Structures are given as structure tokens and as C-alpha cells.
N, C-alpha and C positions, 0 to 999 in steps of 0.2 A: 138855243135852252133858255131862253128866256122866260119859257114857262113851268121845265123842271125847275131854276131859279125862284120862281115866282113860288111853285107848291112846297120846296125846304123852307125861306120865307116866313110862308104860314104852317111847315109846321116846328119853329123854333122855339114854342113854349114848350110843348111838347117832350122835345127831344131834351131839352136843360131838364124838365121834370123827373123824366128818366136815368138819365144822369147822375143826378141827386140822392134818386133811390137806390142804384146799384152803389155811390160812394158812402152813401150811408149806411149801406147794410152789407159788409164786406165777406165775401166769401169765397174760400179759398177753392185749389181746383176738384174741380169734379164733386164741389160740394155748391154751384152757383143754381140749386133750386127758386130763389125769391128771383134772382135778375130774370134769369129766363119766362119766369112765371109775368112779370112788367113789363119784359120783355115782348111777351103773348097779348098782351091787357092792348098796349099799343095798335100792334100789328092789328091785332079784332078790331080795332076802332077804323080804322079805314079798312074795313072789310079785308084785311089778310090771312088764311088760316097757315100755320103750322105745320110743318109734317117733322114728327119728333123718330130720333136715330134710334135702334133696337140696340139692345144693352149699353148706350149712351144716356142717360135721360136727361141730362145737360148740355145736347148735341139740337140739334134742329136746322131745317131747310124751309125756306117759303119760294115762293117763286111769283114774277109777273111774265108774261106773256106778249112778244110782239103780235103784230098781224100776220107775219109772213116767216118763214124760214128762216134762219142765220144764225148766228156762234150764241154762244152760252157764254155769259159774263158773268162772275162770280165777286160777291161783295163779302170779305171774310170776318165777322163781327169775334168780340173776343169781352169778356168780362168778368174775367175772377179776376181775384185779389190775392196778395201776399200774403204770407204767415205773420200776422204778427205787427205788420205795420200798414194794415189795408194797400187801399188803391195810392200805394205808392210807382204803379207805372202807368198810371191814368188807360185802366183798360177801361172804363167806365166810359169815357171819351169815343176809345176805338169802336165802341157799342153803339154810341150816337152818331157819328161820323157815317157808320156803314148804315146803319139803319135808314138816318137823314139820304143818303146817296140814292139808299134801292127805292124808301117810298116817292123820292121826287119824281120817277119813273109813271107813279100812280097821273101825273100830268099830260101825260103823251096819249091816255086814252087808247092804248096798243097798237098806237101808230107810231110803229119802229118795227125790224128784224130782228128775229132771235127771242133768244129769253134773258133776263137778269135776275141773276139768283142769289140771294142771301143766307148766307152759311153761319150760321153759330156755333164757333167753335171756342169749347169750355178748354180750361186746363193747359192754358199757353205755360203758365208757371213751372215749369217741369214736368208736367205730365204727358205733354203733347199729342195734344188733342186732337190737332189736324194729322199727324201721324197714325192717328186711329181711326180718323175720316179718310184718307187716303186707301189704309189697308181695309175696308169696309167698302170701296167702292165710289164713295159721292164726287171725286173730284176726275170719274171715269168719261163724264161726258162734256167737263168744263173747259173751256177753250183759254181763256185768259183767270186769272186772279188779280184785285186788288184788294188794298186794305188801306193801314193809313197805322200813326204812333205819334204819339207828344213826342217833342224832343227839345228837352228845354226851353231855350232860347232864339232855337232858331228854326226858319222853313227852308227845306232843305229838299229839293229833287237834283238827284246826282246825276251829270250828265256826263259824255266823255269820260266813260269807265272804260280803263284798260283789260283785256280779253284776261281770263284766268284771274279778275278778284271780286273777291268774296264780299258783299256787300256787311256781313255781318260773322259772324266768327261762331265756327263750325263745335259742336261740343262731342264729349265722350266724358259716360260719368261710369265707375264703379266702384265697390264696395269691395275691400283687400281685409277677409277674417283669417284671424292665425288663431290654432288650435293648439297649446302647448300642454304641461303637465304639470297639475299646482303640487307646491310642497311648501316645508316651512323655508322661509329664506334664511336662516339660521342655523337651524340644527340637520337639516338636510337639502342642501340647496344643490346637491350633487344629483338627486333624484328629479329633480323639474326641469322642465322643459318654457323658458320664457318668453309667452306671446307679445310682450309689452317689449320686446328688445329686436322681434322681426318690426313692429312695427315703426320702430324707430329706425331700425335699417332702411325699411323702405323711405322716412322720409328723407335721410340722409343720401341715398341715392337717388332721388329728383332731383334735390338740392344739387348734385354735381351734374344731374344732365341740365341744370336750368343754364350751363355754360355753353351747351351746345346743340341748343335750339333757336329757331326762327326770330325775329323779333316779336311776331305779333303771337307769339304761342305764353298763352298763361295756364299756370297748373295750380287751381288753388286746393287745399283736403282740411280735414279735421278728424282726429280721433277720437271715436266714437265712444269709445269700449276700449278702458287701459287698463284693467284689473279693482279687486274689493281692496285691497286692506296690502298696504307695505311690509306689511312679514309674510305673504303668503305670494310665492312664485308665480305672476298671471298665468293663468291657463286657456284664457282667452284675450284676445283683444283685438281690436279694427278700426281703419281709417277710412273715407267718405272721400275718394279723389273725384276733383272734374276737372277734365284737361278740357283747351280751348286754341280754337287756331283759325285763321284767316278762310283755310284749305279744309274739306272734308277728309280728303287721303289723307293728309299731313295730321290731323290731328288722328288719322286713325295708325299711322305711325308710330307716332307718342302714346297713342294706347298700348301698341307691341312693346316699346321699351318697357313701361311703366310696367307693365302685368312681369316684364323679365327680371325688373327690378326686384318685384316682390315675388316671384322664383326663388332669386337668389337668396332673396333674405328668408325668406324658410326654410332653404337649404343650409344655409352658414348657422343657424339656430336650433335646426330638427325639429321645427315646428312643421305641422299641413296647414297649408294654403288654400283657402276656397274664395273664389271672385264669382261675385255679384253682382246683378244691373239694378234699380230698383228705377232707373226714369230710362227712357227712350233715347237714344242722340243722336242731334241736331242735326243737319249737313247747314252749311253756307248758303247765304241767299246770294242768288243766280242772277244777277242788274240785270236789266232793262232798258237802255237808255232810250230806245223807242218808243216807251211807255212815260217814261218821265220826259222827257221833251215833247208829250203831248200833252201830258197834266202840267209843264209850267209852261206851258204858251196861255192855257188853260186861265190859269192861276193870273198869268199876266193881266189878260183878259178882265178878269176882275181885281184887280188893283189890290191885289195880295202883293205882301210888302217879302219880297223873296232875298234870305239870307247867302252872301256870297257862299261857293264853294270852296273849300281851304284846298290849299295848294297838297299837292302828293299826299292827301287823304283823303277816305273813301268809305261812305257808310260808319257802319257803328262798331263800337266792340263790345258790345252784347251777342248775345244769342237766342235764336227765335225760332219755335216750327215753322213760322213761313216758309223757313227756307228750303224743306221738305217740298211745302207747295213747289215752290221756283224752281227745284229738280225736275219739277213734271210736265210745266207748262210756262208761258212769259208770265210774270206777275211782277208787279210792284206796291209800296208800299209810301203815303205819303208821307213825310214828318212835320208838321208842323208844332209850332211854338206853343209852347202853355203858360211862358213866364216872359217878364221883362228882363231879368236878371238871372243870368247861367244855374240851374239848379241841376243836383245830383240825383241819379236816376234812384229810385228805392229809397229813397229817403222822405223825413218827416216834410220835409220842405217840399218833395214833388205833389205828395199826396193835399198838401194843400193847394198845391199849384194846380191839379188837375181839375178842381171844383170852381178855379175863378172865373171873371166874366171874361177876361181876356181868354183862357182857354176857351169857355165855351162858343166864343164870338168865333174861335178862329177857326173851332172844329165844324161850325155850321156851313166857314167859309172853305173847307176843305170838302165838304160834303157834296157842294155844289161843282169840285172839281172833281172828283171820283166817280160822281154821275155822268157831269160831260163828258171825260175820258171815256166810260162806258158807254155812253150813244157813239160817239167818235168811231169807237171800234167797232159797234154793229152796223155803221152805216159806212163807215172808208175801207175797202176793202183791202185797198195799198196799205194804209198804215196797219189794219190789220196782216195782213201776209208780212209785211215789214219785223213785225216784233216775234213772230214766229220764227220768222228768218233767223232774226242776232239771234231768238232762242236755243236754234239747235246749236250754231255757230258757237257759241256760250259755252253751254251742255258738252260737247263732244272737243272744246280748245283742248290741247295737251301740254 
């Protein structure tokens, strides 16, 4: 492992420069052209060529192959930003940790089995870039996927996660559009059909539903259109609703309930209902404690300070398209601290923390952990097979 660690140390300045480039020019989902160009420039510097993905111009792959047949381990880089607030989810750090781990394999000069593959995954923030790549078969020959994520002031690799427990919240998102009939609200109210009333009934129904859902369920919503003037009965109104739960199957159940509420609201008001989706659903992350334990052992050897795992809590309350990957193969993302004090995700504090010296130093350390974990899986058939067996058990657990 020492050769890999030394290689990553030698890359530190280049990786931090790349982080600053991505952070200072935030690009939202599917628009990450400068980020990909800067990544390509860095990879080209080390004689690595990237392969573009048809119809996904900000996605790419790159590969370092060993000298014998073996597994394919994918490292997943992200680099998209949030609208209006920039890199408040630290995807600049996800980029450099996985790129650093990937380039660390150059030190081995091909003396390893299998293949290490870097996959550039755009549009994690709502666009489902990994879902698109799955649909285009870019993961078909991948055996295991690894990645990373900045995590406030904690560095945790979750172990001993109970069967049936998701490490993130699955999502379903829908836009509910109600079409009514406009009329003068004072002169001809009897001739109108109030689409806004239907939206209000939808929200009231959702509020009633909250009494009867599991504790880990979250339902968020906004009214995106509520009419043009108070003296006109609104002939169109719409709501954007996001549903989350720690189980993909349970979030589907919640979605069916809310669809029924919307249908009831349409029936009660006489409005016509159209339900459409503008984002793909994210599945919950299936944990893999085999991968976590390998990574944790390596981070301890590297003398990385690990945060104690909280009792009776597992994973994150956020959602990610990494979850969809985790339903196809053993997968694990290394969480690492970006701040000494707690910072909220998707906040201005997180945006500042994601470019701090502490965040960069931890990102370089996590690069080593990811790279060493990948090499362990390529060389140790027992650990590789154990992670596969755990994946099958968790995926098929009822």
C-alpha cells in the first residue's frame, strides 16, 4: 500500500487545485462542462484518457488495468453543484477523493489483478446521473462500487447495520397539476372550478397522512402555481411534492397514498388531475459492512480519527442516486469530516467548509483509504466474495 499512499501524497497539490477549480465555478446538474474539462486536463497530465458517454456530455469513464484478469472496481466521482448556493454539498471533494484514489494505482505500474475504473457521474443533485449511466449499461461489468462524501464534523464507516436498514432515504418526486375553469370570482363564481382548492386539499390530505406514516418518512412540498389574481377563480394550480423514507418499497407505498389523495382532491373540486415526474426516484443505499470493515481497518492503520457510530442510528437522512447503484452491486461511500464543528448540509457553512484545509487534508486521507480498499478487494478473493454474499443477502432480505 505504501506505493499508493506515496503516489497520492505526490498528487496532493494537483488534487487541491482541482477542488478549487470546481468549487469556484459551481455548475448545476448536467451543466458541469468546466468541471469535466478540468478533470480531463488533470488525468491527461498523467497520461490517462477519458471516454465520453453518448448523450451524457458531462459523464465519462477512465480505466487503469492490471496485468491479469480480475474484478472491476469502480470509483464514482461527483462534481455538480446546488442551484444558488454552489458547492454546499461538497461534490468538489467527492471528485478529488475518487480521482486521487484512482490515480494512486499508477504507482503499481499494472502489478495488480483486474481493473480500477473511474466513472464521472454528473447530476447527483436531482438529475440521477448514476441512474442514467445504469440505464446505459455502464455498470454492467462492474463488480463493486466505491465513493465518498463529506459529512459535517464526523468520519464514520457504518458497521453492524441491521438487515433491512437503508443507509439513506429513498425518494419519489411528483408534480401534481390541477386544471379547473376560470371565472369571475364575484360575478360568476358558480361557473368556476377552483384548481387552487384542489392543491390546498392535497396539502391538507398529506398533513392528515403524516399521522400514519413511519418515523423515518419525510414529505416536503411547495405550491408552484396558485393562480394569477384573487378576483379570478384559478383555472390552474400545481404542487411539487417530494417523498422520502428509509425503504424504497415504503416510499412507493407513500407515493400511492399521495396519488390517491390528489385524485380525491380532483374529485371533490371537479378539477382534472395530471401527475408527472421531473426527476427520477432515488433508492435507499444498501449497506455493505464487509466493505465498511475493510475501509475502517485501513483508516485506522492510517491513523485517521474515526467518529464513534451513534447508537440506534444508521447512515444519513439525505438521499442519493448512489443508492440505485447499491441495488446492483456491493457499494460503499466513505464519509469524512469537513469541519471541526457541526455544519448543516446544503448550507452556506457547508459551502465554505468544503474548501477548507481540514476538508482537503481529510479528502487526501480518504483517497488513500478508498484506493487501499479497492486494492484489497482486487487481491483478496475471500473479502471480495464475502462482500458479494452480503450484498445478495441484504438485497433479498424481506
